[in-house]
C-alpha positions in Angstrom: 86.9 8.7 -55.1 86.2 9.0 -51.4 84.2 6.2 -50.4 86.8 4.0 -51.6 89.3 5.5 -49.6 87.0 6.0 -47.1 86.9 2.1 -46.8 90.5 1.4 -47.2 89.8 -0.6 -50.9 91.7 0.2 -53.2 91.0 1.3 -57.6 91.8 -1.7 -59.8 94.2 -0.3 -62.0 92.4 -1.6 -65.4 88.9 0.3 -64.8 90.7 3.4 -65.8 91.8 1.7 -69.3 88.1 0.3 -69.7 86.8 3.4 -68.7 89.1 4.8 -71.4 88.5 2.8 -74.1 84.5 2.6 -73.6 84.4 6.8 -74.2 86.7 5.8 -77.3 84.6 3.5 -78.3 81.5 5.4 -77.8 82.6 8.0 -79.5 83.2 5.9 -82.5 79.8 4.9 -82.2 78.3 8.4 -82.5 80.7 9.8 -84.7 80.1 7.0 -87.4 76.3 7.3 -86.9 76.6 10.8 -87.2 79.3 10.6 -90.3 76.9 7.9 -92.1 73.4 10.3 -91.7 75.0 13.5 -93.1 76.6 11.9 -96.3 73.1 10.5 -97.0 71.6 13.1 -96.3 73.6 16.1 -98.0 74.3 14.1 -101.1 70.8 12.1 -101.0 69.2 15.3 -100.9 71.2 18.0 -102.6 69.9 16.1 -106.1 66.3 14.8 -107.0 65.8 10.9 -107.9 66.2 11.8 -111.6 69.0 13.4 -111.9 71.2 10.5 -109.5 74.7 9.8 -110.7 75.5 6.6 -110.0 78.7 4.6 -108.5 79.1 0.6 -109.5 75.4 0.6 -109.7 74.4 2.3 -106.8 73.2 6.1 -106.2 75.9 8.0 -105.4 75.1 8.6 -101.3 73.9 5.0 -100.8 77.6 4.0 -102.4 79.1 6.6 -100.2 76.9 6.2 -97.1 76.9 2.5 -96.7 79.2 0.8 -98.2 82.5 3.8 -98.4 81.7 5.1 -94.6 81.5 1.5 -93.4 85.1 0.7 -94.6 87.0 3.9 -93.5 85.7 3.3 -89.9 86.6 -0.4 -90.4 89.9 0.6 -90.6 89.8 3.1 -88.0 88.3 0.4 -85.3 90.8 -1.8 -86.9 94.0 1.1 -85.9 92.3 1.3 -82.4 92.4 -2.5 -81.6 96.3 -2.6 -82.4 97.8 0.6 -81.8 95.3 1.9 -78.7 93.5 -0.7 -76.9 95.4 -2.2 -74.1 95.2 -6.4 -74.0 95.0 -6.8 -70.1 93.6 -9.8 -67.7 90.5 -10.9 -66.8 92.0 -12.5 -63.4 89.8 -11.4 -60.3 93.5 -10.7 -58.5 96.2 -9.1 -60.2 99.5 -10.2 -59.6 101.3 -8.3 -56.9 103.7 -5.9 -59.3 100.3 -4.9 -61.0 98.3 -4.0 -58.6 101.2 -1.8 -56.9 101.4 0.3 -60.3 104.4 -1.1 -62.2 104.2 -2.5 -65.4 104.8 -6.0 -66.7 
């Protein structure tokens, strides 16, 4: 970032982490949307409605796209929150040791 260097401003290290987490979240949302639509389209359009099979009273395409897919992605979100995303302070100023790149 040339502008920051030009004016002698140090970039907040939390910005890099937040940007990475934002990109992961956007990617997950896009993947979820594509997966749900693909399952509903492929399974639902492959057979005529008269020949639908049912799971727990729901058509198979509905059960897979609306019940199974969200549950699977819910597990992925839990994994990301517990293992990948970092908890960080939202204070306007970082402690001296964190601002210099040291970890807690």
